[in-house]
MARSE-70196 format. One record per residue (C-alpha): residue in one letter; x, y, z. Coordinates in steps of 0.1 Angstrom, whole numbers, plus 5000, padded with zeros to 4 digits. Layout:
MARSE-70196
AXYZ;...
***
This chain:
MARSE-70196
X238838581384;X238638781418;X242038781433;X242938701470;X245638981480;X247038821511;X250739021507;X251938761531;X250538411517;X252838221492;X249338071487;X246538231466;X242638131462;X240938311433;X237138281429;X236438081393;X234438211364;X233837931341;X233638091306;X232138021271;X234537791250;X234638081225;X236338301246;X239138081255;X242538111241;X243637811220;X246137571231;X249737681217;X250737391196;X253837411175;X253437031161;X249936971167;X249436611187;X253636611194;X254836941209;X253137181226;X254737521243;X255437481281;X255637101280;X257736801275;X257336521246;X259636241256;X260336001226;X261335641242;X263135361222;X265735121222;X269735201214;X269435211171;X265935211169;X266135561154;X265235801175;X267936051171;X267236031132;X263836091139;X264436391164;X266636561140;X264236511111;X261336671130;X263736941140;X264737001101;X261037001094;X260237281122;X262837491108;X261637481073;X258337501086;X257537181066;X254536941077;X256236601089;X254336291083;X250736361092;X252036631118;X251136951112;X253637211107;X252137581101;X255237821101;X259237821106;X260237781145;X263937821159;X265237451170;X268037431195;X269437081192;X271736911222;X272836561216;X275736421236;X276236091221;X277336251187;X280036471179;X279736781154;X281036591122;X278836301129;X275936571134;X276436711102;X276436391083;X273136291103;X271736641090;X273136611055;X271536281049;X268236391061;X268736731042;X269036481008;X266136221019;X263436461027;X264436721000;X265237011022;X267537301006;X270837281020;X271737661009;X268637771022;X269838061045;X266638111065;X266337711073;X270037721086;X269138051103;X266437861123;X268537551135;X270937561163;X273437341184;X273937321218;X277637251234;X279237271266;X282637401261;X284037181292;X284936831292;X282436701315;X279636801290;X276336941292;X274336851328;X271337031337;X270636871373;X272736681398;X271536481428;X273436581465;X274436281487;X270636301504;X269536241469;X268336581465;X268036711426;X269337061423;X269537261390;X273237281379;X275237631366;X274937441331;X270637451334;X270837821346;X273337941316;X271137781294;X267837891304;X268838221297;X270538161263;X267437971251;X265238281261;X267738541243;X267838341214;X264138271211;X264037891209;X260837781203;X261737401201;X264837221224;X265536861212;X267736721243;X269436381235;X269736151257;X268336181291;X270535941307;X273636161296;X272236511308;X272136441347;X273636281374;X271736081399;X270135731403;X267935681374;X266035391394;X264935631420;X261735771414;X261936091435;X265136181415;X263936101379;X260536261389;X262636591401;X265036621371;X261736581345;X260536861366;X263337091362;X262937031323;X259237111324;X259737451346;X262737551316;X260037461287;X257437681309;X259337951318;X260637981281;X257037891267;X259137651245;X258237301239;X261037031246;X261536731225;X263336461250;X264936141238;X265335851264;X266035481264;X264035201265;X264634941296;X265734601289;X263834301273;X260834361242;X259034711244;X255334691236;X254334991213;X252135231233;X253635111268;X253835411294;X256235211313;X258635161284;X261235401297;X264535271311;X264735311349;X262035451376;X258635521360;X258135811379;X259436021350;X256335961328;X253836171353;X255936501343;X255936501306;X252636601286;X253436311259;X255136011257;X255635831223;X257435471217;X259335381186;X259535021182;X260534761156;X257034661134;X255634331139;X254734041112;X250934151122;X251934511112;X253434431081;X250534181070;X248134481077;X250034701056;X250334481026;X253834431027;X255934041026;X258733971050;X261434121028;X259534471026;X259234471062;X262734501068;X263534801088;X260334921094;X259635091125;X256335221142;X255435511164;X253035531191;X251535741215;X251635601251;X250635901270;X248836271255;X245936411277;X245436671248;X244536531218;X244936761184;X243236531164;X241436151162;X244135981145;X246036021175;X245835691187;X247135561155;X250635451146;X252635591125;X254935391103;X258535441095;X261435271073;X265335331076;X266435421042;X270535401039;X271835741024;X275035761005;X276736111011;X278736130985;X281736191002;X284135900990;X286735910968;X288735650945;X290335490977;X287535531000;X283535441002;X281535731011;X280135701045;X276335611048;X273835731070;X270335571081;X267435831081;X263935711091;X261335831065;X257535791069;X256335481051;X253135571031;X251235271011;X249435350979;X245935240977;X244535100944;X247435330927;X245735660933;X247935900950;X246336250962;X242636180951;X240736500954;X243936690959;X243536920929;X247637070937;X249036710942;X247436610909;X248636910887;X252036890902;X252136500894;X251036590854;X253736820852;X256136590865;X255536330841;X255436570811;X258936740819;X260236360827;X259336300792;X261236590778;X264136470802;X264036810817;X265836840851;X263836940884;X265437020914;X263837060950;X266637360961;X264637680955;X268137870949;X268337640917;X267537730883;X265537410881;X263337460908;X260437270900;X257737470918;X259037780899;X259237600862;X255937480870;X254137800876;X255737940840;X253737640827;X250237710809;X249137340822;X249237470859;X245537500860;X245537860879;X247737710909;X250237960925;X253837880931;X253437850970;X250337580964;X252537430940;X255337380968;X253137260993;X252036980968;X256136900960;X256636830996;X253736681003;X254236430977;X257836380989;X256636311020;X254036021009;X257435890988;X255535960953;X258536180943;X261836130953;X265136330958;X268236160941;X271636240947;X273636270912;X277536340909;X280036250934;X282036500959;X281536880954;X279936800923;X277036660938;X273436790932;X269736700940;X267336610914;X263936540916;X262336240902;X258936000902;X259435710924;
***
């Protein structure tokens, strides 16, 4: 491009050159179809629908460098979590339950190093923007400090939950809501990171994939690049998935409501998740253990054939069955001597697969619900074991 060099002008004109596609840089996807550097993804759901659980599960998978359902994650990312609805203890309970259900190694130092929380030391809590008496929205000192810390910590993804508690103003005013979303978008662009923003729905029934589902003014949707809705699955959804009424309980669906950049032809398809109640194992003789609900991808078996054409998954399942018959313990924790991929790599029936290939197969089968992580023991003696579902 030929630059306009007028030093006194705030507006620049440049001659446009249309380049061939192969010479253009690729979009900076973090989680193709869901998270993109420099942009905001809004997750809209009613209270209790599981948006906080889903956002935390995504954060953990980003830190672990593991695919989340059908969404691809190719490496570990540094994630900062700012949740204003939960205290530290409850946040830790949720993270522990997610680690149990998804088979994440809580002893993985690198995983913990990639996850951070954001807290405000004042009693007022974190406030990123505030509308003055004239209705003009301004960045706060919290926002300015947060931007600086995000840059210093090299954060790739910032998870904010929920929007309503992150700013002060009139949520029914289109100009104010649009302004605060642009402030958050500017933060994403300046730090070349992605922002996952949780937001409540308005009153009444929410239609899956409705771009106007968010509570308050509708102008906020214009400032986000992706908008997803999380809603309860309908009877028609259950029928399409081959579920009866009892099986359809606690089933949720995730739908794309807005997404100009498509990473896959499957982006318009609904993703289904089921709530699972996880026993934290922190009870004693006098008190029951705490339970935490975790959203987990719902994958249906087709003709009982799992992982067709995938050699690694087939071999992993064959070895799972072999070790199950021997009643040999298997673990998902890499720090354990019973770590399944390491054990299987030393087995002559691995058909030439490498340990990383076996590891990817294990996580894929966990995400599909074919193998599960179960907790045995209580208290400090609790440990995770890998079993066939």
